[in-house]
C-alpha positions as CSV (number, residue, x, y, z in Angstrom):
1,M,29.8,-22.0,148.1
2,K,32.4,-19.4,148.8
3,E,33.9,-17.1,146.2
4,I,36.2,-18.8,143.6
5,I,39.9,-17.7,144.1
6,K,42.8,-17.9,141.8
7,Y,45.7,-20.2,142.4
8,D,47.9,-17.2,143.3
9,D,45.6,-16.5,146.2
10,F,45.9,-20.1,147.5
11,A,49.7,-20.0,147.0
12,K,49.8,-17.2,149.6
13,L,48.9,-19.6,152.3
14,D,51.8,-21.1,154.2
15,L,50.5,-24.4,155.4
16,V,52.9,-26.7,157.2
17,V,52.9,-29.8,159.4
18,G,53.3,-29.0,163.1
19,K,53.7,-31.3,166.1
20,I,52.1,-30.3,169.4
21,L,54.7,-30.1,172.2
22,F,52.5,-28.7,174.9
23,A,48.8,-27.9,175.5
24,D,47.0,-26.4,178.4
25,K,43.4,-25.1,178.9
26,V,43.4,-21.3,179.2
27,P,42.3,-20.4,182.8
28,N,38.9,-18.7,183.2
29,T,37.7,-19.8,179.7
30,D,35.4,-22.6,178.6
31,K,36.7,-23.2,175.1
32,L,40.3,-22.0,174.8
33,I,43.4,-24.2,174.7
34,K,46.9,-22.8,174.4
35,I,49.2,-25.0,172.4
36,I,52.9,-24.8,171.6
37,V,53.6,-26.4,168.2
38,D,56.9,-27.4,166.7
39,L,57.1,-26.1,163.1
40,G,60.5,-27.5,162.3
41,N,62.7,-24.4,162.5
42,E,60.6,-22.7,165.3
43,E,58.0,-23.1,168.0
44,R,54.8,-21.1,168.0
45,Q,52.0,-20.5,170.4
46,I,48.5,-21.1,169.0
47,V,45.3,-20.4,170.9
48,S,42.3,-22.4,169.7
49,G,38.6,-22.7,170.8
50,I,38.6,-26.5,170.9
51,A,38.5,-27.3,174.6
52,D,34.9,-28.6,174.4
53,F,36.0,-31.3,172.0
54,Y,39.7,-32.1,172.9
55,S,41.5,-32.3,176.2
56,A,44.9,-30.7,176.4
57,Q,46.6,-33.9,177.4
58,D,45.2,-35.7,174.3
59,L,46.7,-33.1,172.0
60,V,50.3,-33.4,173.1
61,G,52.3,-35.4,170.5
62,K,49.6,-35.0,167.7
63,Q,50.6,-33.8,164.3
64,I,48.4,-31.1,162.9
65,I,48.2,-28.8,159.9
66,V,49.0,-25.1,160.7
67,L,48.3,-21.9,158.8
68,K,51.7,-20.3,159.5
69,N,51.4,-16.9,157.9
70,L,48.1,-15.8,159.5
71,E,48.3,-12.4,161.2
72,S,48.8,-12.8,165.0
73,R,45.8,-12.2,167.2
74,K,45.3,-12.0,171.0
75,F,42.8,-14.1,172.9
76,K,42.4,-13.4,176.7
77,G,45.8,-11.7,176.6
78,L,47.6,-14.6,174.8
79,E,49.0,-14.2,171.4
80,S,48.0,-16.7,168.8
81,Q,50.7,-17.0,166.1
82,G,48.9,-19.1,163.5
83,M,45.8,-21.3,163.2
84,L,45.3,-25.0,163.3
85,L,43.1,-26.5,160.6
86,A,40.1,-28.6,161.4
87,A,37.1,-29.8,159.4
88,D,33.6,-29.2,160.7
89,L,31.5,-32.3,161.4
90,E,28.1,-31.2,162.6
91,G,29.5,-28.3,164.7
92,R,32.4,-30.4,166.0
93,P,36.0,-29.6,164.9
94,V,38.0,-32.6,163.6
95,L,41.7,-31.8,163.5
96,L,43.4,-32.3,160.1
97,T,46.3,-34.6,160.5
98,P,48.8,-36.2,158.1
99,E,48.2,-39.8,157.2
100,E,51.8,-40.7,158.3
101,E,54.4,-39.1,160.6
102,L,56.1,-36.2,158.9
103,P,59.0,-33.9,159.9
104,P,57.6,-30.8,161.6
105,G,57.6,-27.9,159.1
106,S,56.9,-30.1,156.1
107,P,55.0,-28.0,153.6
108,V,51.4,-28.8,152.6
109,K,50.9,-28.5,148.9
């Protein structure tokens, strides 16, 4: 089990619903996919290592949960401006998605 945190620590996370508008495998990589996600009031680029488990074309149109206020990071020269959330099922990522269609940018509480 990880360290217990206070509610104030959890409240710092800006989790929102995003809708994937575009996805493409990053050239010369095995695992990376670049996605463009609609967060309601803006679009962001996220680079994720899920290409072994999801095809780019299957991601387009999906709603996902995004950690919006994560510090940007570069992967293979591409800036990732957030993180998509996934559960781990025996080493396989399973994207967290809302149960019903929600407006992009809807806060997760």
